[in-house]
C-alpha positions in Angstrom: 73.7 143.8 -49.2 73.2 145.1 -45.7 69.7 145.9 -44.4 68.8 149.3 -42.8 67.1 150.5 -39.7 66.5 153.6 -37.7 66.8 154.8 -34.2 65.4 158.0 -32.7 68.0 160.3 -31.1 67.7 162.2 -27.8 67.1 165.4 -29.7 63.9 164.0 -31.2 65.5 163.9 -34.7 66.0 160.6 -36.4 69.4 159.1 -35.9 71.6 157.8 -38.9 70.3 154.5 -40.1 71.8 151.4 -38.7 73.0 148.9 -41.4 72.8 145.3 -40.7 75.1 142.8 -42.3 75.2 138.9 -42.6 78.3 136.8 -42.1 78.3 135.8 -45.8 78.8 139.6 -46.7 81.4 140.3 -43.9 83.5 137.3 -44.8 84.0 138.7 -48.3 85.9 141.8 -46.7 89.1 140.0 -45.9 91.3 141.5 -48.5 94.5 143.6 -48.2 92.5 146.6 -49.6 89.2 145.8 -48.0 89.0 144.7 -44.2 86.0 144.4 -42.1 85.8 142.8 -38.7 83.3 142.2 -35.9 83.7 143.0 -32.2 80.7 142.3 -30.0 78.3 142.1 -32.9 79.4 145.5 -34.2 80.9 145.7 -37.7 84.0 147.9 -38.3 85.6 148.8 -41.5 89.4 149.1 -40.6 90.8 149.2 -44.1 92.3 152.7 -43.8 93.1 152.6 -40.1 95.0 149.3 -40.0 98.3 150.9 -41.0 98.0 153.1 -37.8 97.1 150.2 -35.5 99.7 150.3 -32.7 100.1 146.5 -32.7 100.8 146.5 -36.5 98.6 146.3 -39.5 99.2 142.6 -40.1 97.7 141.4 -36.7 94.5 143.3 -37.3 94.4 142.2 -40.9 94.6 138.5 -39.9 91.3 138.9 -38.2 89.5 140.5 -41.3 86.1 139.0 -42.2 85.9 137.3 -38.6 84.6 137.8 -35.2 87.4 139.5 -33.5 85.8 139.9 -30.1 88.1 137.5 -28.2 91.3 138.8 -29.8 90.3 142.3 -29.0 89.7 141.6 -25.4 92.9 139.5 -25.1 95.2 142.2 -26.4 93.8 145.4 -24.9 93.9 146.3 -21.2 91.6 149.2 -21.5 88.9 148.3 -24.1 86.9 151.4 -23.0 89.7 153.6 -24.3 90.3 151.7 -27.5 86.5 152.0 -28.2 87.0 155.7 -28.9 89.3 154.6 -31.8 86.8 152.2 -33.0 83.7 154.5 -32.9 84.5 156.3 -36.2 85.1 153.1 -38.0 81.7 151.6 -37.2 79.6 150.8 -40.2 76.9 148.6 -38.8 75.8 145.5 -36.8 75.2 141.9 -37.3 71.7 141.3 -38.6 69.3 140.2 -35.8 69.1 136.7 -37.1 72.8 136.1 -37.4 74.7 134.2 -34.8 77.4 136.2 -32.7 80.1 133.8 -34.0 81.1 133.1 -37.6 81.6 129.8 -39.3 79.5 127.6 -37.1 81.7 127.9 -34.1 80.4 126.4 -30.9 78.5 129.3 -29.4 78.3 127.8 -26.0 82.0 127.1 -25.8 82.7 130.7 -26.8 80.3 132.0 -24.2 81.7 129.9 -21.5 85.2 131.0 -22.3 84.1 134.6 -22.0 82.4 133.8 -18.7 85.8 132.3 -17.6 87.5 135.5 -18.5 85.1 137.5 -16.4 85.6 135.1 -13.6 89.4 135.8 -13.8 88.7 139.5 -13.9 86.5 139.3 -10.8 89.3 137.4 -9.1 91.7 140.3 -9.8 94.0 137.9 -11.7 94.8 140.7 -14.3 96.2 142.8 -11.5 100.0 142.9 -11.4 102.1 142.6 -8.1 104.6 145.5 -8.1 106.9 143.5 -5.6 107.1 140.5 -8.1 108.3 142.6 -11.0 110.4 144.9 -8.8 112.3 141.9 -7.4 112.6 140.3 -10.9 114.2 143.5 -12.4 116.3 143.8 -9.4 117.9 140.3 -9.8 118.6 141.1 -13.4 120.3 144.4 -12.7 122.2 142.7 -9.8 123.7 140.2 -12.3 124.8 143.0 -14.6 126.4 144.9 -11.7 128.1 141.7 -10.5 129.5 141.3 -14.0 131.0 144.8 -14.0 132.4 144.4 -10.6 134.2 141.2 -11.7 135.8 142.9 -14.6 137.0 145.7 -12.2 138.5 143.4 -9.6 139.5 140.3 -11.3 140.8 141.5 -14.6 141.0 139.8 -18.0 141.6 136.2 -17.2 139.7 133.4 -19.1 138.2 132.1 -15.9 136.8 135.5 -15.4 135.5 135.5 -18.9 133.8 132.1 -18.6 132.1 133.1 -15.3 131.0 136.5 -16.9 129.5 134.5 -19.8 127.4 132.4 -17.5 126.3 135.5 -15.5 125.4 137.5 -18.7 123.7 134.4 -20.3 121.4 134.3 -17.4 120.7 138.1 -17.1 120.1 138.3 -20.9 117.6 135.3 -20.7 115.8 136.8 -17.8 115.6 140.2 -19.3 114.1 138.6 -22.4 111.3 137.1 -20.3 110.9 140.5 -18.6 110.6 142.5 -21.8 108.0 140.0 -22.8 105.8 141.0 -19.8 106.0 144.7 -20.5 105.4 144.0 -24.3 102.1 142.3 -23.3 101.0 145.2 -21.2 100.8 142.8 -18.2 102.6 144.9 -15.6 101.2 148.5 -15.4 97.5 149.6 -15.6 98.4 152.2 -18.3 99.6 151.0 -21.7 101.9 153.9 -22.0 104.0 153.0 -19.0 104.2 149.4 -20.2 105.5 150.6 -23.7 108.0 152.9 -22.0 109.5 150.3 -19.9 109.3 147.7 -22.6 111.5 150.0 -24.9 114.0 150.4 -22.1 114.2 146.6 -21.2 114.4 145.3 -24.7 116.4 148.2 -26.1 119.0 148.8 -23.3 119.1 145.3 -21.6 118.6 143.2 -24.8 119.7 145.5 -27.6 116.7 144.7 -29.7 113.8 146.7 -31.2 110.4 147.0 -29.5 108.6 147.8 -32.8 110.1 144.7 -34.5 108.9 142.5 -31.4 105.5 144.1 -31.5 105.2 143.5 -35.2 106.0 139.7 -35.0 104.9 138.6 -31.6 101.3 139.8 -31.7 100.9 138.1 -35.1 102.0 134.9 -33.3 99.5 135.3 -30.5 96.6 136.1 -32.9 97.2 133.2 -35.2 99.6 130.7 -33.5 101.1 128.0 -35.7 99.1 129.2 -38.7 100.9 129.4 -42.1 101.2 132.8 -43.7 99.9 134.4 -40.5 102.3 133.4 -37.7 105.8 134.5 -38.6 107.3 132.0 -36.1 106.4 129.1 -38.4 107.4 130.9 -41.7 110.9 129.5 -42.0 111.8 131.1 -45.3 111.9 127.8 -47.0 114.7 126.6 -44.7 112.3 124.2 -42.9 109.0 122.8 -43.7 106.8 122.1 -40.7 103.6 120.3 -39.7 101.8 117.8 -42.0 100.4 120.0 -44.8 103.4 122.4 -45.7 105.6 119.5 -46.9 102.8 118.3 -49.2 102.3 121.9 -50.5 106.0 122.4 -51.1 106.1 118.8 -52.8 103.4 119.8 -55.2 105.2 123.1 -56.1 108.5 121.0 -56.6 110.7 123.5 -54.8 114.0 121.6 -55.3 116.5 124.3 -54.4 116.4 123.2 -50.7 117.1 119.6 -49.6 114.0 119.1 -47.5 114.4 115.5 -47.4 117.5 116.1 -45.3 116.1 118.8 -43.0 116.2 116.4 -39.9 119.9 116.3 -40.4 120.6 120.0 -40.8 118.0 120.9 -38.1 120.8 120.3 -35.4 123.3 122.4 -37.4 120.8 125.3 -37.5 120.4 125.0 -33.8 124.0 126.1 -33.6 124.0 128.6 -36.5 120.6 130.3 -36.3 120.8 131.4 -32.7 124.3 132.5 -33.5 123.2 135.3 -35.9 122.6 137.8 -33.1 126.0 137.4 -31.3 127.8 137.2 -34.6 126.3 140.4 -35.8 127.3 142.1 -32.6 130.7 140.7 -33.0 131.2 142.7 -36.0 129.3 145.9 -35.0 130.6 146.3 -31.4 134.3 146.9 -32.5 133.0 149.3 -35.1 130.9 151.2 -32.4 133.8 151.2 -30.1 136.2 152.7 -32.7 133.8 155.2 -34.3 131.8 156.0 -31.2 133.5 155.0 -28.0 131.2 154.7 -25.0 131.4 157.4 -22.4 129.4 155.5 -19.7 130.1 151.9 -18.3 126.7 150.6 -19.1 127.3 151.2 -22.8 129.3 148.1 -22.9 126.8 145.8 -21.2 123.7 147.4 -22.8 124.5 147.5 -26.5 121.6 149.6 -27.5 123.5 152.4 -25.9 126.6 151.9 -28.0 126.8 154.6 -30.6 124.6 157.6 -31.4 123.4 160.4 -29.1 122.8 158.1 -26.1 126.5 158.0 -25.2 127.8 161.2 -26.9 126.8 164.8 -27.4 126.0 165.2 -31.1 128.8 167.8 -31.5 131.5 165.7 -29.8 133.9 164.1 -32.3 134.7 160.4 -31.2 138.5 159.8 -30.7 140.8 157.7 -28.7 141.3 160.7 -26.4 137.7 160.0 -25.3 138.8 156.7 -24.0 141.8 158.2 -22.4 139.8 160.7 -20.5 137.2 158.2 -19.4 139.2 155.2 -18.8 137.7 151.8 -18.0 140.5 151.2 -15.6 142.5 153.7 -13.6 145.0 155.7 -15.8 148.5 155.4 -15.1 150.3 158.2 -13.3 153.2 157.6 -15.6 152.5 160.0 -18.5 155.3 158.8 -20.8 154.3 157.9 -24.2 155.0 154.3 -23.6 152.9 154.3 -20.4 150.0 156.0 -22.2 150.3 153.2 -24.9 150.2 150.5 -22.2 147.2 152.2 -20.6 145.4 152.3 -23.9 146.2 148.5 -24.6 144.9 147.7 -21.1 141.7 149.6 -21.8 141.3 147.7 -25.0 141.9 144.4 -23.2 139.1 145.2 -20.7 136.8 146.1 -23.6 137.7 142.8 -25.4 136.9 140.8 -22.3 133.6 142.5 -21.9 132.7 142.1 -25.6 133.7 138.5 -25.6 131.8 137.7 -22.3 128.7 139.5 -23.8 129.0 137.6 -27.1 129.3 134.4 -25.3 126.4 135.3 -23.2 124.4 136.2 -26.3 125.3 132.9 -27.9 124.3 130.7 -25.0 121.2 132.8 -24.3 120.1 132.4 -27.9 119.9 128.7 -27.4 118.2 129.1 -24.1 115.5 131.2 -25.8 115.2 128.9 -28.9 114.5 125.8 -27.0 112.2 127.3 -24.5 110.1 128.9 -27.1 110.0 126.0 -29.4 109.1 123.3 -26.8 105.7 125.1 -26.4 104.6 125.2 -30.1 106.8 123.2 -32.6 105.5 119.8 -31.3 101.9 121.0 -31.6 99.7 121.3 -34.7 101.0 123.5 -37.5 98.6 124.0 -40.3 96.6 126.4 -42.5 93.9 128.7 -41.1 90.9 126.6 -39.8 88.9 129.6 -38.3 88.6 128.0 -34.9 87.2 129.8 -31.8 89.7 131.6 -29.6 90.1 128.7 -27.0 90.4 125.9 -29.5 92.9 127.7 -31.8 95.2 128.5 -28.9 94.8 125.0 -27.3 95.7 123.3 -30.7 98.9 125.3 -31.0 100.2 125.4 -27.4 101.2 123.1 -24.5 102.3 123.5 -21.0 105.4 122.3 -19.1 105.1 121.1 -15.6 105.2 123.6 -12.8 108.2 123.9 -10.4 110.1 126.8 -9.0 113.0 126.2 -11.5 110.7 125.7 -14.5 108.9 128.9 -13.7 112.1 130.8 -13.4 113.9 129.1 -16.3 111.1 129.7 -18.7 109.9 133.0 -17.3 106.6 131.3 -16.6 106.1 130.5 -20.2 105.7 126.8 -19.0 102.2 128.1 -18.5 102.1 128.7 -22.2 98.4 127.8 -22.5 97.2 130.3 -20.0 99.4 132.9 -21.5 98.1 132.5 -24.8 94.5 132.7 -23.6 95.1 135.7 -21.5 98.2 137.5 -22.9 97.8 140.6 -20.6 97.6 138.6 -17.5 100.6 138.9 -15.1 102.5 135.7 -15.2 102.5 135.2 -11.5 98.8 134.5 -11.7 98.8 131.9 -14.4 98.7 129.1 -11.8 95.5 130.5 -10.3 93.6 130.4 -13.5 95.0 127.1 -14.7 92.4 124.9 -12.9 89.6 126.9 -14.6 91.1 126.5 -17.9 91.6 122.7 -17.4 87.9 122.4 -16.2 86.6 124.2 -19.3 88.6 122.1 -21.6 87.5 118.9 -20.0 83.8 120.0 -20.4 84.2 120.4 -24.2 86.8 117.7 -24.8 89.5 120.1 -25.8 93.0 118.5 -25.3 95.0 120.1 -22.5 98.6 119.0 -23.0 101.2 119.3 -20.2 104.6 117.5 -20.1 107.9 117.4 -18.2 110.6 119.8 -19.3 112.9 117.1 -20.5 110.2 115.4 -22.5 109.4 118.8 -24.2 113.0 119.1 -25.4 112.9 115.6 -26.7 109.7 116.2 -28.5 111.4 119.1 -30.4 113.9 116.7 -31.7 111.2 114.2 -32.5 
């Protein structure tokens, strides 16, 4: 049971007693209905507030019963503002005799890492370059505009379709890396601006959900490659990963999946799993186009705009007349029924070309995304929770890819996966500056810093 103490207030009246807790007691409060965590030696009860956590209730629950100081600093760009939300949740502090870190973690390593972070802040490495991100967004929009111009000027040939597929594949991949920047609050100083632009980029350029991304991705960052906490390694019994999961599944005798053949169907899944998004849109886009035809050109290239009030007034009833009044190609001056029919067929041909090109772009971009994201994590340690310190846990689950202009662009700077995981809110163009400091700290404590060529990283996935 916690110990009590008192402090005198400024008014001369005794303040509410401060309760002190031991780590043994705090670690018991890690249940779904009972969650405590420690930030800078202060103890907070987040049980009722977890469901209102902007980053999702699971990510904060994964830190229950632990020292969450480093995770708190990693995910929030304005800790002072967030402290206002924490203040009502404060229930006490660590007892004076208790270490600042739970479970016998290396206190000196933890303190040195926090000193490194302070050094990075003093070097202004958490300050984003507006020019970098403006040019990056500009080159994505330029590819989208180029795709539209090609449709307008070169028609519906298959050569055009193939070229469009390559352009849209590239723009979709780069938009994926860009939404990642805004999702991690690494561009603007205000969280609200990052959230707004993140919703635009992931919703309108990618056709995905910002809330879904936040819910999954922050869990991954908080507990990378940890079973039951990182959704990226919970493969729904399709695959067993790491060294311990196969043993656990073997003891349970789960025989409904042929795990002894997963090395064979892995390659098939590399074709099928990334195809789920384009296949779903293959079915949905024609339905959207028939029930809710787009009124504006970008609704074709930005699937999030297809359907709903974003492209139609609520009172307007969709019809083929809408297409006729807002043609994708110039309407024929011949107003005979036969000419109108040809005009509509031509419009549908253009729609089909754009749809086909976009689907192929999604399909190819899905492979781009899967291989880039897997190469940094899948070959690394995948295991159950070991309650490591922040630096050690991130280093065990991540590796880097050698730096080059192409690698930086191709991976969206996720070739600096180690630095990104240690400092998620740091703008990506500064990763190379903090890298020497991280390598030096790892060398001091004998923590492995793994870096490899891009080709070897792909081979290691297969291995």
